[in-house]
C-alpha positions as CSV (number, residue, x, y, z in Angstrom):
1,X,0.0,0.0,0.0
2,X,2.9,2.4,0.9
3,X,4.5,1.7,-2.5
4,X,1.2,2.3,-4.2
5,X,0.9,5.8,-2.6
6,X,4.5,6.6,-3.4
7,X,3.8,5.7,-7.1
8,X,0.7,7.9,-7.3
9,X,2.6,10.8,-5.7
10,X,5.5,10.3,-8.3
11,X,3.0,10.4,-11.2
12,X,1.3,13.6,-9.8
13,X,4.6,15.4,-9.5
14,X,5.8,14.3,-12.9
15,X,2.6,15.3,-14.6
16,X,2.7,18.8,-13.0
17,X,6.3,19.4,-14.3
18,X,5.3,18.2,-17.7
19,X,2.3,20.4,-17.9
20,X,4.3,23.4,-16.8
21,X,6.9,22.8,-19.5
22,X,4.3,22.2,-22.2
23,X,2.4,25.4,-21.2
24,X,5.6,27.4,-21.5
25,X,6.4,26.0,-25.0
26,X,2.8,26.5,-26.1
27,X,2.7,30.0,-24.9
28,X,5.9,30.8,-26.7
29,X,4.7,29.1,-29.8
30,X,1.5,31.0,-29.8
31,X,3.3,34.3,-29.4
32,X,5.5,33.4,-32.4
33,X,2.6,32.4,-34.5
34,X,0.7,35.6,-33.6
35,X,3.7,37.6,-34.6
36,X,3.9,35.9,-37.9
37,X,0.2,36.3,-38.6
38,X,0.2,40.0,-37.8
39,X,3.2,40.5,-40.1
40,X,1.4,38.8,-42.9
41,X,-1.8,40.8,-42.5
42,X,-0.2,44.2,-41.8
43,X,3.5,44.3,-42.6
44,X,3.9,48.0,-41.9
45,X,2.1,47.9,-38.5
46,X,3.4,46.4,-35.2
47,X,2.8,46.8,-31.5
48,X,4.9,50.0,-31.5
49,X,2.0,51.8,-33.1
50,X,0.3,51.7,-29.7
51,X,3.0,54.0,-28.4
52,X,3.0,56.3,-31.4
53,X,3.5,59.9,-30.4
54,X,1.8,62.9,-31.8
55,X,3.7,64.2,-34.9
56,X,3.9,67.3,-37.0
57,X,6.0,65.7,-39.7
58,X,4.5,65.7,-43.1
59,X,5.0,62.8,-45.5
60,X,7.8,63.4,-48.0
61,X,6.2,65.5,-50.8
62,X,7.6,63.3,-53.6
63,X,6.2,60.2,-51.9
64,X,2.9,62.0,-51.5
65,X,2.6,62.9,-55.2
66,X,3.7,59.4,-56.2
67,X,0.7,57.9,-54.4
68,X,-1.6,60.5,-56.0
69,X,-0.2,59.9,-59.5
70,X,-0.6,56.2,-59.1
71,X,-4.3,56.6,-58.1
72,X,-4.9,58.8,-61.2
73,X,-3.4,56.1,-63.5
74,X,-5.2,53.2,-61.9
75,X,-8.8,54.7,-61.6
76,X,-11.3,56.5,-63.7
77,X,-13.7,58.1,-61.1
78,X,-13.6,59.7,-57.7
79,X,-15.2,56.8,-55.8
80,X,-12.6,54.3,-57.1
81,X,-9.8,56.8,-56.6
82,X,-10.8,57.3,-53.0
83,X,-10.8,53.6,-52.4
84,X,-7.5,53.1,-54.1
85,X,-5.8,55.9,-52.2
86,X,-6.9,54.5,-48.8
87,X,-5.5,51.1,-49.8
88,X,-2.2,52.6,-50.8
89,X,-1.9,54.8,-47.7
90,X,-2.6,51.7,-45.5
91,X,0.8,50.4,-46.7
92,X,2.6,53.2,-45.0
93,X,3.7,53.3,-41.3
94,X,1.3,54.9,-38.8
95,X,3.5,58.0,-38.7
96,X,3.6,58.2,-42.5
97,X,-0.2,57.9,-42.6
98,X,-0.5,60.9,-40.3
99,X,2.1,62.6,-42.5
100,X,-0.1,62.0,-45.6
101,X,-2.9,63.9,-43.9
102,X,-0.5,66.7,-42.8
103,X,0.9,67.0,-46.3
104,X,-2.7,67.3,-47.6
105,X,-3.5,70.0,-45.1
106,X,-0.3,71.9,-46.0
107,X,-1.2,71.9,-49.7
108,X,-4.7,73.0,-49.0
109,X,-3.3,75.8,-46.8
110,X,-0.9,77.0,-49.5
111,X,-3.7,77.1,-52.1
112,X,-6.1,79.1,-49.9
113,X,-5.9,82.3,-52.0
114,X,-8.2,84.9,-53.4
115,X,-7.3,84.1,-57.0
116,X,-8.0,80.4,-56.7
117,X,-11.3,81.2,-55.0
118,X,-12.2,83.4,-58.0
119,X,-11.3,80.7,-60.4
120,X,-13.5,78.2,-58.6
121,X,-16.4,80.6,-58.6
122,X,-16.1,81.2,-62.3
123,X,-15.8,77.6,-63.5
124,X,-19.0,76.8,-61.6
125,X,-20.7,79.9,-62.8
126,X,-21.2,81.0,-59.2
127,X,-22.7,77.7,-58.0
128,X,-19.6,76.6,-55.9
129,X,-19.7,79.7,-53.7
130,X,-19.2,77.6,-50.5
131,X,-17.2,74.7,-51.9
132,X,-13.7,76.2,-51.9
133,X,-12.2,73.7,-49.5
134,X,-13.5,70.7,-51.5
135,X,-12.5,72.3,-54.8
136,X,-8.9,72.4,-53.6
137,X,-9.1,68.8,-52.5
138,X,-10.1,68.0,-56.0
139,X,-7.2,70.1,-57.4
140,X,-4.7,68.2,-55.2
141,X,-6.2,64.9,-56.4
142,X,-5.4,65.9,-60.0
143,X,-1.6,65.6,-59.2
144,X,1.5,67.6,-58.7
145,X,1.7,69.3,-62.1
146,X,-2.0,70.3,-62.1
147,X,-1.8,71.6,-58.5
148,X,1.3,73.8,-59.0
149,X,0.4,75.1,-62.4
150,X,-3.1,76.2,-61.3
151,X,-1.7,77.7,-58.1
152,X,0.7,79.7,-60.2
153,X,-1.9,80.7,-62.8
154,X,-5.6,79.9,-62.1
155,X,-6.4,80.2,-65.8
156,X,-4.5,76.8,-66.2
157,X,-7.8,75.2,-65.0
158,X,-9.1,75.5,-68.5
159,X,-6.9,72.5,-69.3
160,X,-8.4,70.4,-66.5
161,X,-12.1,71.0,-66.7
162,X,-15.0,70.3,-69.0
163,X,-16.3,72.8,-71.5
164,X,-19.4,73.7,-69.5
165,X,-19.6,75.3,-66.1
166,X,-19.9,72.8,-63.2
167,X,-18.8,72.2,-59.6
168,X,-15.5,70.5,-59.1
169,X,-15.0,69.1,-55.6
170,X,-13.7,65.9,-53.8
171,X,-14.7,65.9,-50.2
172,X,-13.7,62.3,-49.6
173,X,-10.1,63.1,-50.6
174,X,-9.6,65.1,-47.4
175,X,-10.3,62.0,-45.3
176,X,-8.3,59.3,-47.0
177,X,-5.4,59.5,-44.7
178,X,-7.7,59.5,-41.6
179,X,-9.6,56.5,-43.0
180,X,-6.4,54.5,-43.7
181,X,-5.0,55.2,-40.2
182,X,-8.3,54.1,-38.6
183,X,-8.4,50.9,-40.7
184,X,-4.9,49.8,-39.8
185,X,-4.6,50.9,-36.2
186,X,-8.2,51.1,-35.0
187,X,-7.3,54.5,-33.7
188,X,-8.2,58.1,-34.6
189,X,-5.4,59.9,-36.4
190,X,-6.4,63.3,-34.9
191,X,-5.0,62.1,-31.6
192,X,-1.6,61.6,-33.2
193,X,-1.3,65.0,-34.8
194,X,0.9,67.5,-33.0
195,X,-1.2,70.7,-33.4
196,X,1.1,72.7,-31.2
197,X,3.8,72.5,-33.9
198,X,1.7,72.0,-37.0
199,X,-0.1,75.2,-37.9
200,X,-0.7,75.0,-41.6
201,X,-4.2,73.6,-41.4
202,X,-7.7,74.9,-41.7
203,X,-7.7,76.3,-38.2
204,X,-5.1,78.8,-39.2
205,X,-6.2,80.0,-42.6
206,X,-5.4,83.6,-43.2
207,X,-8.1,86.2,-43.6
208,X,-8.2,86.8,-47.4
209,X,-8.2,90.2,-49.0
210,X,-10.4,89.7,-52.1
211,X,-9.3,91.4,-55.2
212,X,-12.5,90.6,-57.0
213,X,-16.2,91.1,-56.4
214,X,-19.2,89.1,-57.8
215,X,-21.1,92.4,-58.1
216,X,-18.4,93.7,-60.4
217,X,-17.7,90.9,-62.9
218,X,-15.0,92.9,-64.5
219,X,-12.9,92.4,-61.4
220,X,-13.2,88.6,-61.9
221,X,-12.2,88.9,-65.5
222,X,-9.0,90.7,-64.4
223,X,-8.1,87.8,-62.2
224,X,-8.9,84.9,-64.6
225,X,-9.5,86.3,-68.1
226,X,-9.4,83.0,-69.9
227,X,-11.8,81.3,-67.5
228,X,-14.1,84.3,-67.4
229,X,-14.5,84.4,-71.1
230,X,-15.2,80.7,-71.3
231,X,-17.4,80.0,-68.3
232,X,-19.1,83.2,-67.0
233,X,-22.6,83.2,-68.4
234,X,-24.3,85.9,-66.5
């Protein structure tokens, strides 16, 4: 009987040791598998993103425009372009995704001018009076060359628009960076923007001094003579 009890005790101790070792191995194995799976699903995202600090660093401008140009080449309408942009931005790191949004805000800030507002007003024949922000989103979505040539000379828009007056806007473009960040991190990008050091956004737009007046059409013609002659129907 004593030997029987001793044998049972030996089995109990041996089983406990074996379970502990197996549990350690399994735990390590699961951790490794989890790491591999997360890499396969989201190669640019890792657990460090949880500790991602607020940033004021914009995405490199050439990288930004490369994504835009690719979206133009691969799509034929705004809906598809928006989806494509989100999928491409999701390939960036969390900081770069925030940087894409900051670069967008900077380009919108730099194009917040009286002359461009006049051009937008003319090509819509006065309909887009309140859509200046989304018009500039559309302009950025047309690529680097279009953006800078129109910014330098608003009459260049004649090469980008249809022959009849209409509204040009792209509201969804403003949100593609935010959407991509949310999709990949399950977090809101706004919490990771350092607004103390990033000032070129819509909260700090300058007060414009308009050099044109809708009640004096000749003032609009002076700003955008080509667009005025083609689109102004009043």
